[in-house]
N, C-alpha and C positions, 0 to 999 in steps of 0.2 A: 753477937758481933762476928762478922765474916773474918775468915783467916786472911791475914795480910802477908803477901809474899813479895818482899821488896826486891828491886833489881840492884845488881852490883855489876862491876866491870871486871871481866876476866879476859886477859890477853886482848884488850882493846874492844871487846864485844860486851854488850849489855845482856846479862842473863839473870834469871831469877835466882834467889838464894836456894830455892828447892832444886832447881836444875843444877846449880853448882854442886850441891850436896849429893845429888844423884850421881853426878860424874865422879865425885870423890869415893862414893860407895862402890861404884863399878870398878874404879881403878884399884881400890883396896881388895876387892874380890879377885880381880885378874892377877894380882901378885901372889895370891894364896892358892893352895891346893883345893880341889873340889872337896867340900865337907869341912874344911878347916874353920875353926872358930875365929871370928873377926873381932869380937868384943861384945860386951853388954850394951844396952841402950845408954847407960850412964857413961860407959867408956867412950862411946862415939860422940855423945853430947859434948864431953870435955875435949875430945880430940879435934872436932870440927868447930867448936865454939859456936854452937847454934842452939835454937830453942827446940823443945820436944816436938811441937807441931811440925816444924820444918823437917826434922829428921824422919818423922813418921810419914809425911807426905812423900819425901824423897824415897823412903824405903818401899812404898807402894809401887812407885815407878820402876825401881830396880828389880823388885820381886816379880813384876809383870814380865820383865825381860829374862826372868829365870837366872839372874846373876847373884841373887842372895836369897837365903831362906831365913825368915824371922820366926823363931820359936819362942813361945811364951812359957811362963812357969819356971819351976826349979830346973836348972841346967839349961835354960833357954838363952837367947841372945841372937846375934847376927852370925850367919854361917855362909861361907862361900859356896856357890853351886854353879852349875853350867847348863845351858840349854842343850837339848839333844836335837837330832834331826827332826823328830816328830813334832817338837815344839815350834820349829821355825818354818815347816813346810805348809802349815795350814793356810796361811795367808796367800802365798803364791798359787796354791792349788785352787783356792776360792777365786782368786783373780782370773785364772785361766778359764774356769767354768763360766764366770760372769761375762767374759769377753768372747765366748763362743768357741773356745778351743775344742778340738775333737781328739779322740784317742789316736787317730792317725797323725795329728800334729805332734802329739806327745811321743809317739813311736819314732817319728822322723828325727826328733832331738835326742831321745834317750838311747836309740840304737847305737850310734857311734860311741857314745859314752860307755855303754855296756861292753862294747868290744874292747875299748882301751882299759876298762876296769879289769876285765878278765885276763888280759895280757899282763897287766901290772900284778895281778894276784898270783901269777905263776912265780913271781920273784919275792913273794912274801917271806919274811924272816922270823915270823912269830910262830913258834912251835905249837902254842895253844890253839891258834886259828887253824893250823893244819890238822890238828886232832879233831876240831869241830867239823871240818870239811869231810874228814874220813868217816866220822860218825854219821854225818848227813848222808853220805854215799851208802853206808850200811843200811840206813833207814829207807832209802829209796829202793834198795834191793829187797828188803823185807816187805815193803808195801806192794811189790809187783804182784799183780793178779788179784789183789784185794778189791773189794767193791768200794772204791773211793768215790767221793762226791766232788762236784766242781769246786765247792768251798775248800775242800781238803787240798786240792791241787793249787788253788790260788794262794792259800796259806804257805804251801811248800815252795812255790815259785818265789814268793816274797822273801821267805827265809833264805833261800839260796842267793838271791840277788843281793840282799843285805850283807850276807857273809862274804861274798866275793868282793863287794865294794869295800868292806872293812879290810879284807886282805890286801886290797890294792894300796892301802896306806895313803890314799888321797881323799881328804874330807869333801872335796868338791864332787867327786864321783858319788860318795855316799849321799850327799844332799840332793843332787839332781835325780838320781835313781829313786830316792825316797819320794820326791815330788811326783815322779811319773807313776809309781805304784799307788800312791795315795789318790791321785786323780783317777786312775783306772778303777780302783775299788769303789769310787763314788758313781761310776758310770754303770748303773744297775741294768741298763738296757742292753749292754754288751754281753753276748752269750758265748763265754769261753769254756772250754773243757766240758762241753755238754754231752758228748757221746763217749762210749767206752774206747772207741778208736782214737778220739782226740786225747783222752787221758793217757792211753798207752803211748802215743807219740810223744806226749809231753814228758812222761817218765823216762822214756828211752833217751831223749835229749838231755834230761837232767843227768842221767848216768854218764852220757858222753862228755858233757861239760865237766863234771866232777873228775872223770878219769883223765881228761886232758890236763886239767890244772894239777891234779895229783902227780901226773907224770912230768909236770913243769914244761909242758909243750905249748907255748903261746900261739903258734900258728894253728894248731888243731883246735885250741880253745876258742880262738877268734872265729874259725870256721863253724863251730858248733853254735855259737851265738848268732851268727848270720843265718844258719838254718832255722834256729828258733824264731828269728824275726820273720822269715818267709812263712813259717807255719802260722804265726799270729796274723800276718797280713792276709793269708788265705781265709782264716776264720772271720776276720773283720769284713772281707769282701762277701763271704757267704752270708754273714749276718745282715749286711746292708741290702742284699738282693732279696731278702724275705719280705 
């Protein structure tokens, strides 16, 4: 016998019972801390006054949105969770590729965002993030002159961009920068950091960006991000000319 999902009225709108329950689960998670226990299946059945199939169908929807985590067995139940940037960027990155976006299109959008993010990062008040940036800067210096690969540089560039976006304190910066880097990593035909000279230039700019932010100098930090953008533009033009 097929599962029956009756419709009910919520605030003047007709919605299914599963949809209403999914909203209730999401609201419950939003009011809790990440990882907090929301209740057992029996607890929620009683709280929402619904059937087990309805709760389980709703839980699948909310789990797909990474708002709850359902654990089975002893110590299991429903727990609050939160989606991160990587969870939510896959769909827009896929949309961009399917609609013919180019890496140049992405650069045009993310460049001004990266500038504002690095400026905001100079005003970061989280001491642990400053420690991470200092450690990254030490790592850049330690890697100077080593036989690095393009993959190593791509990983390093991504790490620095994510750290600066986090230091900015603006989740919108984090999201859009992550979309840009995810799109770029999928563009396998783009040849970045291919020569030792390219990698040396990239490392020097990483040092300069770190030094400017560590000195809390937003003007120099912005200038370094602009220089990095020009460097990438040169490489993309060089790549398209081949």
